[in-house]
Legacy VTK file of the C-alpha trace (Angstrom):
# vtk DataFile Version 3.0
C-alpha trace
ASCII
DATASET POLYDATA
POINTS 155 float
67.223 144.705 52.768
69.724 146.349 55.048
69.234 149.194 57.409
71.928 151.150 59.315
71.285 148.770 62.592
71.918 145.654 60.192
75.182 146.436 59.284
77.526 143.823 58.240
79.413 141.853 61.054
82.508 143.555 61.722
85.769 141.468 60.769
87.703 140.044 63.749
90.249 142.881 63.451
87.720 145.369 64.474
87.602 146.072 68.198
84.286 145.917 70.415
85.608 149.165 71.704
85.974 150.973 68.055
82.457 149.637 67.432
81.071 151.371 70.541
82.917 154.573 69.162
81.811 154.575 65.994
78.130 152.883 66.382
75.858 154.457 68.703
73.106 151.935 68.432
75.456 149.115 69.077
76.695 151.123 72.085
73.490 151.117 73.241
72.949 147.435 72.787
75.775 146.237 74.351
75.205 148.802 77.429
71.703 147.516 77.946
73.165 143.810 77.520
75.625 144.369 80.266
72.900 146.142 82.426
70.493 143.363 81.793
73.068 140.475 82.551
74.461 141.827 85.644
71.431 143.460 87.409
69.388 140.504 87.417
71.716 138.437 88.779
72.712 140.863 91.435
68.944 140.783 92.148
68.776 137.243 92.412
71.539 136.582 94.329
70.544 139.152 96.701
67.249 137.229 97.215
69.150 134.907 99.198
71.201 137.576 101.083
68.384 140.106 102.049
71.119 142.599 101.678
69.267 145.357 99.979
65.790 145.112 101.064
63.490 142.739 103.016
62.334 141.093 99.661
59.362 138.996 101.031
57.847 142.515 101.735
57.078 143.176 97.891
55.153 140.184 97.260
51.392 140.958 97.222
49.560 139.484 100.345
47.038 137.632 97.913
49.917 135.794 95.831
51.513 134.899 99.346
48.051 133.112 100.381
48.101 131.184 96.863
51.750 129.873 97.857
52.118 126.356 99.430
55.137 127.652 100.861
56.652 131.007 102.698
57.252 134.433 101.043
60.737 134.007 101.498
60.818 130.670 99.860
58.804 132.529 96.892
61.804 135.071 96.581
64.368 132.392 96.640
62.380 131.058 93.634
62.259 134.491 92.258
66.214 134.575 92.921
66.667 131.612 90.985
64.560 133.023 87.974
66.304 136.325 88.026
69.889 134.724 88.027
68.879 132.355 84.889
67.390 135.584 83.034
70.593 137.265 83.649
72.891 134.280 82.265
70.393 134.103 79.484
70.735 137.681 78.470
74.327 137.191 78.314
74.153 134.229 76.032
71.190 135.164 73.930
69.829 138.657 74.494
67.896 138.300 71.300
65.585 135.786 72.744
66.150 136.603 76.747
65.200 140.214 76.605
61.406 139.092 76.068
61.575 136.650 78.788
63.018 139.403 80.962
60.104 141.953 79.615
57.694 139.114 80.546
59.080 138.477 84.193
59.149 142.517 84.626
55.366 142.458 83.592
54.510 139.977 86.286
56.206 141.965 88.842
54.707 145.094 87.999
50.998 143.151 88.110
52.059 142.145 91.544
52.950 145.452 92.714
50.074 147.256 91.014
47.655 144.400 93.023
49.684 145.575 96.241
49.135 149.067 97.784
52.011 151.180 98.675
54.337 149.959 95.593
53.096 151.950 92.774
56.414 153.800 92.529
58.104 150.662 92.169
55.869 149.250 89.518
56.330 152.822 87.474
60.133 152.163 87.702
59.734 148.577 86.731
57.499 149.729 83.794
60.589 151.816 82.656
63.011 148.482 82.952
60.166 146.652 80.814
60.459 149.374 78.043
64.323 149.060 78.034
64.154 145.382 78.199
61.923 145.466 74.874
64.240 147.945 73.574
67.227 145.636 74.231
65.300 142.948 72.271
64.775 145.193 69.303
68.529 146.109 69.153
69.357 142.409 69.629
67.434 141.727 66.696
69.916 143.827 64.776
73.089 142.999 66.589
72.356 139.229 67.764
72.517 136.609 65.077
69.251 134.259 64.960
69.566 130.885 65.790
67.738 129.718 62.581
68.145 132.427 60.230
65.353 135.203 59.916
62.077 135.351 58.205
63.211 136.768 55.281
65.223 133.714 54.553
68.594 135.608 54.803
71.109 133.669 56.863
72.125 135.137 60.126
75.329 137.186 60.537
LINES 1 156
155 0 1 2 3 4 5 6 7 8 9 10 11 12 13 14 15 16 17 18 19 20 21 22 23 24 25 26 27 28 29 30 31 32 33 34 35 36 37 38 39 40 41 42 43 44 45 46 47 48 49 50 51 52 53 54 55 56 57 58 59 60 61 62 63 64 65 66 67 68 69 70 71 72 73 74 75 76 77 78 79 80 81 82 83 84 85 86 87 88 89 90 91 92 93 94 95 96 97 98 99 100 101 102 103 104 105 106 107 108 109 110 111 112 113 114 115 116 117 118 119 120 121 122 123 124 125 126 127 128 129 130 131 132 133 134 135 136 137 138 139 140 141 142 143 144 145 146 147 148 149 150 151 152 153 154
């Protein structure tokens, strides 16, 4: 069954710009896709540059105590994961947005176990909701790799 979000795939002659102007849900999907591509990559790269903040300060001490390496090395690993997540959203937001949401849930858990970062945890909860929203929009605008559960082929 077709819904307004599951409109037929636009023809090659239709420009993305026109679709953004005429389909607000598609515009939201595109905006969130770009945001969840650029921002994780930017944050991931900054884990190596420490230009925005001292990233190891955000890692809960109990997590640092469990690590076989330094908090800075942990942030480098985090940076690589964030870069990969951003690239994955660019390639396939239908699936990658759930990975980003899970990653944000882990960050929130870390921050809630470390007093003084509750405001950042709340912000990241908003980002988690946005990532889940992107995933739902992507279900309409990003074709599945293997078709959908109803047996209809991907657009």
